[in-house]
DSSP file (Angstrom, degrees, kcal/mol; ACC not computed):
  #  RESIDUE AA STRUCTURE BP1 BP2  ACC     N-H-->O    O-->H-N    N-H-->O    O-->H-N    TCO  KAPPA ALPHA  PHI   PSI    X-CA   Y-CA   Z-CA
    1    1 A M              0   0    0      0, 0.0    37,-0.4     0, 0.0     0, 0.0   0.000 360.0 360.0 360.0 134.9   -6.0  -10.0   -9.0
    2    2 A P        -     0   0    0      0, 0.0     2,-0.6     0, 0.0    35,-0.2  -0.250 360.0-131.6 -61.6 146.7   -4.1  -12.8   -7.2
    3    3 A V  E     -A   36   0A   0     33,-2.9    33,-1.9    35,-0.1     2,-0.5  -0.893  22.3-167.3-100.7 124.3   -3.7  -16.1   -9.0
    4    4 A F  E     +A   35   0A   0     -2,-0.6     2,-0.4    31,-0.2    31,-0.2  -0.956   9.5 174.9-117.6 120.8   -4.7  -19.0   -6.8
    5    5 A K  E     -A   34   0A   0     29,-1.1    29,-0.9    -2,-0.5     3,-0.1  -0.988  19.2-145.6-131.0 132.0   -3.7  -22.5   -7.9
    6    6 A L    >   -     0   0    0     -2,-0.4     3,-1.5     1,-0.2    27,-0.1  -0.473  45.8 -75.0 -83.9 162.3   -4.2  -25.8   -6.1
    7    7 A P  T 3  S+     0   0    0      0, 0.0    -1,-0.2     0, 0.0    26,-0.0  -0.290 118.6  12.0 -57.6 142.9   -1.7  -28.6   -6.4
    8    8 A L  T 3  S+     0   0    0      1,-0.1     3,-0.1    -3,-0.1    -2,-0.0   0.701  89.1 124.6  62.2  23.6   -1.8  -30.5   -9.8
    9    9 A S  S <  S-     0   0    0     -3,-1.5    -1,-0.1     1,-0.3    -3,-0.1   0.346  74.3-106.9 -93.7   7.1   -4.1  -27.8  -11.2
   10   10 A G  S    S+     0   0    0     -4,-0.1    -1,-0.3     2,-0.1     3,-0.1   0.011  93.4  60.4  91.5 161.3   -1.7  -27.2  -14.2
   11   11 A D  S    S+     0   0    0      1,-0.2     2,-0.5    -3,-0.1    -1,-0.0   0.803  70.8 140.7  53.9  36.2    0.6  -24.4  -15.1
   12   12 A V        -     0   0    0      2,-0.0     2,-0.5     0, 0.0    -1,-0.2  -0.941  28.0-176.7-112.7 126.3    2.7  -24.9  -12.0
   13   13 A V        +     0   0    0     -2,-0.5     2,-0.4    -3,-0.1     0, 0.0  -0.987   8.0 166.0-124.1 128.4    6.5  -24.6  -12.2
   14   14 A Q        -     0   0    0     -2,-0.5     2,-0.4     2,-0.0    -2,-0.0  -0.947  20.3-154.4-144.0 120.1    8.7  -25.3   -9.2
   15   15 A S        -     0   0    0     -2,-0.4     2,-0.5     2,-0.0    -2,-0.0  -0.786  12.9-158.6 -93.5 138.0   12.5  -25.8   -9.3
   16   16 A I        -     0   0    0     -2,-0.4     3,-0.1    12,-0.1    12,-0.0  -0.965  12.9-172.5-122.2 121.9   13.9  -27.8   -6.4
   17   17 A N     >  -     0   0    0     -2,-0.5     4,-2.9     1,-0.1     3,-0.3  -0.949  14.7-154.6-108.5 109.5   17.5  -27.7   -5.4
   18   18 A P  T  4 S+     0   0    0      0, 0.0     4,-0.3     0, 0.0    -1,-0.1   0.725  89.6  52.3 -62.2 -21.1   18.0  -30.4   -2.8
   19   19 A I  T  4 S+     0   0    0      1,-0.1     4,-0.1     2,-0.1     3,-0.1   0.915 124.8  19.6 -81.1 -43.0   20.9  -28.7   -1.2
   20   20 A T  T >> S+     0   0    0     -3,-0.3     4,-1.8     1,-0.1     3,-0.9   0.631 100.8  85.2-103.6 -14.3   19.4  -25.3   -0.6
   21   21 A S  T 3< S+     0   0    0     -4,-2.9    -1,-0.1     1,-0.3    -2,-0.1   0.818  97.9  40.6 -63.2 -29.8   15.6  -25.8   -0.8
   22   22 A F  T 34 S+     0   0    0     -4,-0.3    -1,-0.3    -5,-0.2    -2,-0.1   0.599 120.0  43.7 -92.4 -10.7   15.4  -26.8    2.9
   23   23 A F  T <4 S+     0   0    0     -3,-0.9    -2,-0.2    -4,-0.1    -1,-0.1   0.556  92.9  85.5-110.8 -10.2   17.8  -24.2    4.2
   24   24 A S     <  -     0   0    0     -4,-1.8     4,-0.1     1,-0.1    -1,-0.0  -0.834  54.2-163.4 -99.5 121.4   16.8  -21.0    2.4
   25   25 A P  S    S+     0   0    0      0, 0.0     2,-0.3     0, 0.0    -1,-0.1   0.692  79.9  42.4 -74.6 -16.3   14.0  -19.0    3.8
   26   26 A T  S    S+     0   0    0      1,-0.1     3,-0.1     3,-0.0    21,-0.0  -0.885 102.5  36.4-125.1 159.4   13.5  -17.1    0.5
   27   27 A G  S    S+     0   0    0     -2,-0.3     2,-0.3     1,-0.3    -1,-0.1   0.479  98.1  91.3  83.1   1.0   13.5  -18.3   -3.0
   28   28 A S  S    S-     0   0    0     -4,-0.1     2,-0.5    -3,-0.1    -1,-0.3  -0.863  70.5-127.7-123.7 160.4   11.7  -21.5   -2.2
   29   29 A Q        -     0   0    0     -2,-0.3     2,-0.4    -3,-0.1     5,-0.1  -0.914  23.5-168.7-108.9 136.0    8.1  -22.5   -2.1
   30   30 A F        +     0   0    0     -2,-0.5     3,-0.1     3,-0.1     2,-0.0  -0.925  44.7  20.3-121.3 147.6    6.7  -24.2    1.0
   31   31 A G  S    S-     0   0    0     -2,-0.4     3,-0.0     1,-0.1    -2,-0.0  -0.129  85.6 -81.4  91.1 174.2    3.3  -25.9    1.4
   32   32 A L  S    S+     0   0    0      1,-0.1     2,-0.5   -25,-0.0    -1,-0.1   0.670 110.4  58.4 -91.0 -20.2    0.8  -27.4   -0.9
   33   33 A V        -     0   0    0     -3,-0.1     2,-0.4   -27,-0.1   -27,-0.1  -0.958  64.2-173.1-116.8 125.1   -0.9  -24.1   -1.9
   34   34 A N  E     -A    5   0A   0    -29,-0.9   -29,-1.1    -2,-0.5     2,-0.5  -0.958   6.3-159.6-117.8 135.4    1.0  -21.3   -3.5
   35   35 A I  E     -A    4   0A   0     -2,-0.4     2,-0.5   -31,-0.2   -31,-0.2  -0.962   2.2-158.4-118.3 127.1   -0.4  -17.8   -4.2
   36   36 A T  E     -A    3   0A   0    -33,-1.9   -33,-2.9    -2,-0.5     2,-1.2  -0.916   8.5-151.2-103.7 124.1    1.0  -15.4   -6.7
   37   37 A L        -     0   0    0     -2,-0.5    -2,-0.0   -35,-0.2   -33,-0.0  -0.660  58.7 -48.5 -98.3  80.2    0.1  -11.8   -6.1
   38   38 A G  S    S-     0   0    0     -2,-1.2     2,-0.3   -37,-0.4   -35,-0.1  -0.129  73.2 -65.5  90.9 175.6    0.1  -10.2   -9.6
   39   39 A Q        -     0   0    0     -3,-0.1     2,-0.4   -37,-0.0     3,-0.0  -0.768  39.7-160.0-104.0 148.5    2.5  -10.2  -12.5
   40   40 A S        -     0   0    0     -2,-0.3     4,-0.1     1,-0.1    -2,-0.0  -0.988  19.5-148.4-129.3 139.6    5.9   -8.6  -12.5
   41   41 A S  S    S+     0   0    0     -2,-0.4    -1,-0.1     1,-0.3    -2,-0.0   0.704 103.8  26.2 -76.5 -18.6    8.0   -7.6  -15.5
   42   42 A A     >  +     0   0    0      1,-0.1     4,-2.2     2,-0.0     3,-0.4  -0.573  68.3 168.9-141.7  75.1   11.1   -8.4  -13.6
   43   43 A P  H  > S+     0   0    0      0, 0.0     4,-2.5     0, 0.0     5,-0.2   0.810  78.6  57.1 -61.5 -30.5   10.3  -11.1  -10.9
   44   44 A E  H  > S+     0   0    0      2,-0.2     4,-2.2     1,-0.2     5,-0.2   0.919 109.0  45.7 -66.4 -41.9   14.0  -11.7  -10.1
   45   45 A V  H  > S+     0   0    0     -3,-0.4     4,-2.7     2,-0.2     5,-0.2   0.934 113.3  49.9 -64.4 -46.0   14.5   -8.0   -9.3
   46   46 A E  H  X S+     0   0    0     -4,-2.2     4,-2.5     1,-0.2    -2,-0.2   0.910 110.6  49.6 -60.0 -43.6   11.3   -7.9   -7.2
   47   47 A M  H  X S+     0   0    0     -4,-2.5     4,-2.3     1,-0.2    -1,-0.2   0.909 112.1  48.1 -62.7 -42.3   12.4  -11.1   -5.3
   48   48 A D  H  X S+     0   0    0     -4,-2.2     4,-2.9     2,-0.2     5,-0.4   0.894 111.4  50.1 -66.6 -39.5   15.9   -9.6   -4.6
   49   49 A V  H  X>S+     0   0    0     -4,-2.7     4,-2.3     1,-0.2     5,-1.8   0.936 113.2  46.4 -62.8 -45.5   14.4   -6.3   -3.4
   50   50 A L  H  <5S+     0   0    0     -4,-2.5    -2,-0.2    -5,-0.2    -1,-0.2   0.883 120.8  37.3 -65.3 -38.3   11.9   -8.1   -1.1
   51   51 A S  H  <5S+     0   0    0     -4,-2.3    -2,-0.2    -5,-0.2    -1,-0.2   0.817 130.2  28.0 -84.5 -29.8   14.6  -10.4    0.4
   52   52 A D  H  <5S+     0   0    0     -4,-2.9    -3,-0.2    -5,-0.2    -2,-0.2   0.693 130.3  22.4-106.2 -21.5   17.5   -8.0    0.5
   53   53 A V  T  <5S-     0   0    0     -4,-2.3     2,-0.3    -5,-0.4    -3,-0.2   0.805 112.9 -37.7-112.9 -70.5   16.0   -4.5    0.9
   54   54 A A      < -     0   0    0     -5,-1.8    -1,-0.2     4,-0.0    -2,-0.1  -0.989  49.1-106.2-163.4 150.4   12.5   -4.2    2.4
   55   55 A S     >  -     0   0    0     -2,-0.3     4,-2.4     1,-0.1     5,-0.2  -0.220  43.2-103.1 -70.4 168.1    9.1   -5.8    2.4
   56   56 A Y  H  > S+     0   0    0      1,-0.2     4,-2.9     2,-0.2     5,-0.3   0.915 122.8  54.0 -59.2 -42.3    6.2   -4.3    0.6
   57   57 A G  H  > S+     0   0    0      1,-0.2     4,-2.5     2,-0.2    -1,-0.2   0.910 109.1  46.3 -60.3 -43.7    4.8   -3.0    3.9
   58   58 A K  H  > S+     0   0    0      2,-0.2     4,-2.3     1,-0.2    -1,-0.2   0.908 113.4  49.7 -66.4 -41.2    8.1   -1.3    4.8
   59   59 A Q  H  X S+     0   0    0     -4,-2.4     4,-2.0     2,-0.2    -2,-0.2   0.945 114.2  44.1 -61.8 -48.0    8.3    0.3    1.3
   60   60 A I  H  X S+     0   0    0     -4,-2.9     4,-2.6     1,-0.2    -2,-0.2   0.895 112.1  54.3 -64.9 -39.5    4.8    1.6    1.4
   61   61 A G  H  X S+     0   0    0     -4,-2.5     4,-2.4    -5,-0.3    -1,-0.2   0.902 109.1  46.9 -61.4 -42.3    5.2    2.8    5.0
   62   62 A Q  H  X S+     0   0    0     -4,-2.3     4,-2.2     2,-0.2    -1,-0.2   0.880 112.4  49.8 -69.3 -36.8    8.3    4.9    4.1
   63   63 A V  H  X S+     0   0    0     -4,-2.0     4,-2.6     2,-0.2    -2,-0.2   0.920 112.1  48.6 -64.9 -42.7    6.5    6.3    1.1
   64   64 A A  H  X S+     0   0    0     -4,-2.6     4,-2.4     2,-0.2    -2,-0.2   0.908 110.8  50.0 -64.4 -42.3    3.5    7.2    3.2
   65   65 A D  H  X S+     0   0    0     -4,-2.4     4,-2.0     2,-0.2    -1,-0.2   0.905 112.3  48.0 -62.1 -41.1    5.7    8.8    5.9
   66   66 A A  H  X S+     0   0    0     -4,-2.2     4,-2.2     2,-0.2    -2,-0.2   0.911 111.2  50.2 -65.9 -42.2    7.5   10.9    3.2
   67   67 A L  H  X S+     0   0    0     -4,-2.6     4,-2.6     1,-0.2    -2,-0.2   0.899 109.1  51.8 -63.0 -40.2    4.2   12.0    1.6
   68   68 A L  H  X S+     0   0    0     -4,-2.4     4,-2.6     1,-0.2    -1,-0.2   0.901 108.4  51.6 -62.4 -40.5    2.9   13.0    5.1
   69   69 A A  H  X S+     0   0    0     -4,-2.0     4,-2.1     2,-0.2    -2,-0.2   0.905 110.6  48.3 -62.5 -41.2    6.1   15.1    5.6
   70   70 A V  H  X S+     0   0    0     -4,-2.2     4,-2.5     2,-0.2    -2,-0.2   0.924 111.6  49.6 -64.7 -44.5    5.5   16.8    2.2
   71   71 A I  H  X S+     0   0    0     -4,-2.6     4,-2.3     1,-0.2    -2,-0.2   0.931 112.5  47.1 -60.0 -46.1    1.8   17.5    3.0
   72   72 A E  H  X S+     0   0    0     -4,-2.6     4,-2.2     1,-0.2    -1,-0.2   0.859 110.2  52.9 -67.7 -33.9    2.7   19.0    6.4
   73   73 A H  H  X S+     0   0    0     -4,-2.1     4,-2.3     2,-0.2    -1,-0.2   0.928 110.6  47.6 -63.6 -44.5    5.5   21.1    4.9
   74   74 A L  H  X S+     0   0    0     -4,-2.5     4,-2.4     1,-0.2     6,-0.2   0.884 110.3  52.6 -63.9 -38.2    3.0   22.5    2.3
   75   75 A E  H  X>S+     0   0    0     -4,-2.3     4,-1.6     2,-0.2     5,-0.8   0.911 110.9  46.7 -64.1 -41.9    0.5   23.2    5.1
   76   76 A E  H  <5S+     0   0    0     -4,-2.2    -2,-0.2     2,-0.2    -1,-0.2   0.901 112.9  50.1 -65.2 -40.3    3.1   25.1    7.1
   77   77 A K  H  <5S+     0   0    0     -4,-2.3    -2,-0.2     1,-0.2    -1,-0.2   0.894 117.8  38.1 -65.2 -41.0    4.1   27.1    4.0
   78   78 A H  H  <5S-     0   0    0     -4,-2.4    -1,-0.2     2,-0.2    -2,-0.2   0.626 103.8-130.2 -88.1 -14.1    0.5   28.0    3.1
   79   79 A G  T  <5S+     0   0    0     -4,-1.6    -3,-0.2    -5,-0.2    -4,-0.1   0.609  76.8  75.8  78.0  11.6   -0.5   28.6    6.7
   80   80 A H  S   <S-     0   0    0     -5,-0.8    -2,-0.2    -6,-0.2    -1,-0.2  -0.992  86.6 -93.4-150.4 154.6   -3.7   26.4    6.5
   81   81 A P        -     0   0    0      0, 0.0     3,-0.4     0, 0.0    -9,-0.1  -0.369  17.0-148.8 -69.2 145.7   -4.5   22.7    6.5
   82   82 A L  S >  S+     0   0    0      1,-0.2     3,-1.8   -11,-0.1     6,-0.3   0.292  71.6 108.9 -90.8   8.6   -4.9   21.0    3.1
   83   83 A G  T 3   +     0   0    0      1,-0.3     6,-0.2     5,-0.2    -1,-0.2   0.546  54.5  81.3 -65.9  -7.6   -7.4   18.7    4.7
   84   84 A E  T 3  S+     0   0    0     -3,-0.4     2,-0.4     4,-0.1    -1,-0.3   0.801  74.7  85.8 -68.2 -25.5  -10.3   20.3    2.8
   85   85 A D  S <> S-     0   0    0     -3,-1.8     4,-2.5     1,-0.2     3,-0.2  -0.639  82.0-140.3 -74.0 126.7   -9.2   18.1   -0.1
   86   86 A E  H  > S+     0   0    0     -2,-0.4     4,-2.7     1,-0.2     5,-0.2   0.868  99.1  53.7 -59.6 -39.4  -11.0   14.8    0.4
   87   87 A A  H  > S+     0   0    0      2,-0.2     4,-2.1     1,-0.2    -1,-0.2   0.900 111.4  45.0 -64.4 -40.2   -8.0   12.7   -0.7
   88   88 A I  H  > S+     0   0    0     -6,-0.3     4,-2.5    -3,-0.2    -2,-0.2   0.901 112.8  51.0 -71.3 -39.8   -5.7   14.4    1.8
   89   89 A A  H  X S+     0   0    0     -4,-2.5     4,-2.1    -7,-0.2    -2,-0.2   0.918 112.0  47.4 -61.4 -43.1   -8.3   14.1    4.6
   90   90 A D  H  X S+     0   0    0     -4,-2.7     4,-2.3    -5,-0.2    -2,-0.2   0.891 110.7  52.2 -64.6 -39.3   -8.7   10.4    3.8
   91   91 A F  H  X S+     0   0    0     -4,-2.1     4,-2.5     2,-0.2    -2,-0.2   0.912 108.9  49.8 -63.3 -42.5   -4.9    9.9    3.7
   92   92 A K  H  X S+     0   0    0     -4,-2.5     4,-2.2     2,-0.2    -1,-0.2   0.897 109.9  50.7 -64.7 -39.9   -4.6   11.6    7.1
   93   93 A K  H  X S+     0   0    0     -4,-2.1     4,-2.3     2,-0.2    -1,-0.2   0.922 110.9  49.7 -61.3 -43.0   -7.3    9.3    8.6
   94   94 A L  H  X S+     0   0    0     -4,-2.3     4,-2.7     1,-0.2    -2,-0.2   0.916 109.5  50.7 -60.6 -44.1   -5.4    6.3    7.1
   95   95 A M  H  X S+     0   0    0     -4,-2.5     4,-2.5     1,-0.2    -1,-0.2   0.871 109.4  51.1 -64.5 -36.8   -2.1    7.5    8.7
   96   96 A H  H  X S+     0   0    0     -4,-2.2     4,-2.0     2,-0.2    -1,-0.2   0.921 111.7  47.3 -63.9 -43.2   -3.9    7.9   12.1
   97   97 A A  H  X S+     0   0    0     -4,-2.3     4,-1.7     2,-0.2    -2,-0.2   0.908 113.3  47.6 -65.6 -41.9   -5.2    4.3   11.8
   98   98 A V  H  X S+     0   0    0     -4,-2.7     4,-2.6     1,-0.2    -1,-0.2   0.916 110.6  52.6 -64.3 -42.6   -1.8    2.9   10.8
   99   99 A A  H  X S+     0   0    0     -4,-2.5     4,-2.8     1,-0.2     5,-0.2   0.881 106.0  54.3 -61.5 -38.2   -0.1    4.9   13.6
  100  100 A A  H  X S+     0   0    0     -4,-2.0     4,-1.8     2,-0.2    -1,-0.2   0.916 110.7  45.3 -62.3 -42.8   -2.6    3.3   16.1
  101  101 A V  H  X S+     0   0    0     -4,-1.7     4,-1.2     2,-0.2    -2,-0.2   0.929 113.5  49.5 -66.3 -44.8   -1.7   -0.2   15.0
  102  102 A K  H ><>S+     0   0    0     -4,-2.6     5,-2.7     1,-0.2     3,-0.5   0.920 111.4  49.0 -60.1 -44.2    2.0    0.6   15.0
  103  103 A E  H ><5S+     0   0    0     -4,-2.8     3,-1.7     1,-0.2    -1,-0.2   0.858 104.9  58.3 -65.4 -34.9    1.8    2.0   18.5
  104  104 A R  H 3<5S+     0   0    0     -4,-1.8    -1,-0.2     1,-0.3    -2,-0.2   0.820 109.7  45.1 -62.1 -29.6   -0.1   -1.0   19.7
  105  105 A H  T <<5S-     0   0    0     -4,-1.2    -1,-0.3    -3,-0.5    -2,-0.2   0.167 120.9-110.1 -99.3  16.4    2.9   -3.1   18.6
  106  106 A K  T < 5S+     0   0    0     -3,-1.7     2,-0.3     1,-0.2    -3,-0.2   0.855  72.0 141.0  59.7  38.7    5.4   -0.7   20.2
  107  107 A R      < -     0   0    0     -5,-2.7    -1,-0.2    -8,-0.1     2,-0.2  -0.796  61.5 -95.3-109.0 153.5    6.7    0.6   16.8
  108  108 A K        -     0   0    0     -2,-0.3     2,-0.4    -5,-0.0    -1,-0.0  -0.472  49.0-174.4 -66.8 134.1    7.6    4.1   15.9
  109  109 A A        -     0   0    0     -2,-0.2     2,-0.5    -7,-0.1   -10,-0.1  -0.991  21.2-143.6-137.4 141.9    4.7    5.9   14.2
  110  110 A Y        -     0   0    0     -2,-0.4   -11,-0.2   -15,-0.1   -12,-0.1  -0.910  19.6-169.4-103.9 127.7    4.2    9.2   12.5
  111  111 A R        -     0   0    0     -2,-0.5   -15,-0.1   -12,-0.1   -19,-0.1  -0.880  32.0-100.1-112.8 147.6    0.8   10.9   13.0
  112  112 A P        -     0   0    0      0, 0.0   -43,-0.0     0, 0.0   -44,-0.0  -0.394  24.1-139.6 -61.0 141.8   -0.4   14.0   11.1
  113  113 A K  S    S+     0   0    0      1,-0.1    -2,-0.0    -2,-0.0   -41,-0.0   0.848  89.4  38.3 -72.1 -33.9    0.0   17.2   13.2
  114  114 A R              0   0    0      1,-0.1    -1,-0.1    -3,-0.0   -42,-0.0  -0.885 360.0 360.0-116.7 149.3   -3.4   18.4   12.0
  115  115 A P              0   0    0      0, 0.0   -22,-0.1     0, 0.0   -23,-0.1   0.518 360.0 360.0 -66.0 360.0   -6.6   16.4   11.5
């Protein structure tokens, strides 16, 4: 569950480096309200992955695209859709909805071949 803290509400730590704090888009906090989304066992690693590799959305999107490829490979191998399983049917509906949003924004989208 996200942790929401208002200014001066206690347990707030913010380091300020006057040279880089105004010029760095990552690693700094901006605004009066800061929201922490969960706990991490290695926040430094997580911050570096997010700033240097990919956002959460991109990571989840690539995992979902890979899972869809595996599902479709299994369907081709077995010769019938795996959509009878409720979880797979729900996942395919989700992938169709995500693809619709991506296409609306002129982004490449993968759709399931079968419903």
